[in-house]
N, C-alpha and C positions, 0 to 999 in steps of 0.2 A: 032822798029818803031819810033826811035827818042825820046823815053821817058825812064826815069829811074824810077824803082819801089823799094820801101822800105817797108818791112813788119816787124812790131814791135810786139813782144810778150808782152802782157799787160793783165790786168784784169779790169773789169768794176769799181772796187774800187781803181784802181791805181796800178802801178807796185810794190811799196813797200808792198802793201797789200798781194801780193803773198807769202811773207815770214811770214805773220801773220795769214792768214786765207786760208788754203789750199782748202777750199770748194769753194772759189771764182774762177770760171772757167777762164782759160786762153783764151784770144781772140787774134786775129791777126789784128792789125791796118794796113791799107793800105794807103800809101802815094805815090804820083806820081809827077815827076818833069821833065821839059825839060832842065834845066840848072844846076841842083844840088844845087841851091840856094833857089828858090821859090818852095815850096811844097804844093800840094793840098791834103787835107784829103778826101779819098773816103769812101763810105759805107763799113761796115765790110764784109769781104768775107764770102760767105755762103758755107763753106766747113768744118764745125765742125763735127767731128766723133760722132756718137750717143753714149752717155754714156762715152765718153772719153775726155781727155785733149789734147790740142796741146802741143807738146814739141818742139824738135829740128828737123830741116829738111833742105832740099836743093832744089833749083829750077834749072831746066834745060829744054832744048828744045828737044822734041822727033823727030823721023824721019818723022813725019807728019807736023812739024813746029809748033806744039802746045806746050805751056808752061806747064810743069808738076811740081807739088809740091809733093815730096816724103818725108813724115815726120813720126816721131815716135809718136804714140798715147798711152798716159798713160793708164794703166789698160787693154790694149788689150791682150787677151790670146796669149801667146808665144812671147810677146814683139816684134811683127813684124810691119813693117811700113804700113801706109795708103798711098794712092795715089789719088791726085786730079788734074784735068786738066782744063785749061782755053783756050777758043777758040776765045775770042774777043780781039780786038786791044788794049784795055785799061786794060785788065786783071781784069775786074770788076766781071765777072761771072765765078764761079768755080763749078765744078761738082765732087763730091766724086765718085770715080770709084767703080763699083760693084764687079770687079774682086779682089779677096783677094790675096794680095801679100804674097808669101811664101819665106822663107829663109831656105834652106836645108843644112844639114851637118855641122852645127855650133858646134865647140868643146864645151864641157860642161862648160869650164871656161870662155867662151865668150857669154854665153846665158843670161846674166843679162838684157841687153837692147840693142837696136840698134838705134842710132841717125844718120841717113844718113848725111854724110858730103860732098859728091861729087858723081856725076853720069856723066859718059862720055862714048862715043862710040869709039871703035877701030875696024875697019873692020865691021863685021856683029855681033859683040858682045858688049854688054853693061857691064860696070864695075861700081862698087859702093864701096866706103869706108864708114865705119860707126864707130863712136866713141862709146866706151863702158864704163860702170861703173862697174869695177871689183876690189873692194877694197881689196880682198884677194890675188890678183896677185902681183908678185914681180917686174914686169916691165910694161911699157906702151906698149900695143899691139893694133895695128890698123888693123882690118881684112879687107880683100878684097873679094868681091863677083862678080860673073859673071852671065849674063842672056842673053837670045836671044829675050825675049819678054817684059822685064821690069816688069813682074809679077812673074815668077818663077826664083828665085835666088839660086845659089849654092856657098858654101864657096870655095874660091880659094886660101886660104893661107893668110899669113900676108903681108899686104902692107908695114908696117913699125913696127919696134920694137926698143925700147930704154930702156936700163937697168937703165939709170940715171933719167928717167922721172917718174912721179907719175902714179900709175895704174888707177886712176879715171880720165877719160877724157870725158867731155860732151860738147855739143854745138859746135861740131867740124865743121870747114869749110876749104875746100881745093880749092884754086883758083890760076889762073895764074896772074903774075904781072912782067912786065918788063923783059920778057924772062926767068923768074924763076917761081917756084911755092911756095906758102905760105900755111902752114897748121897751123891753130890756134885752140886751145881748152882751156877750163877752167877746173881746178881741183875741185874746190868747188865754191859755190856761194860767199864765203867770201874771196877768194884769187884771185890773179892776174891770167890772162891767160898766157899760154905758146905759143910762136910763133916759128915755125920751118921753115927754108927756104931750098930749094933744087931744084932738077930737077927730073921730072917724066919721066922715060924712056918708050918709046912706047912698049917695049917688056914686 
């Protein structure tokens, strides 16, 4: 609707405090702009999971035209994502969805955590990629999941695998850019991110 939105992970004590005091809860700061130059700071989104932390996630539009935030919640049993939905034009009001997202059939070596990095629809099926933190793995493995209702997800195989990349990949994002796709992830908080470019086939 003519506006750009930016959500920044931070803590009330400042970003650097997240590395010093892990009890300082992570919050999402919400900024909005019409020109990508002038930004307005909006009130904090009210979508914090009870007893959990915000981690990494992705935004997308569902088949009702609503903006959805699918995100990983620290300390949630099974390391499965949360889902929040906004239905107002400025994305100020968010509602944590009561339906529990399930992820089925995940191989044992990919069960460490799930950071949703992209969600898209093809035909009548939704697909999701999720970055994982698997320090015992020998390759970078990016799993793919499919769903009919955005709530029940089934493991659909590997979206991408790279024997040269590091096995720990977090904060992943997959997005289109100039006719190609870019996938970005970080290996650790202390090291640079890795960027991969390619094309996603519709099959």
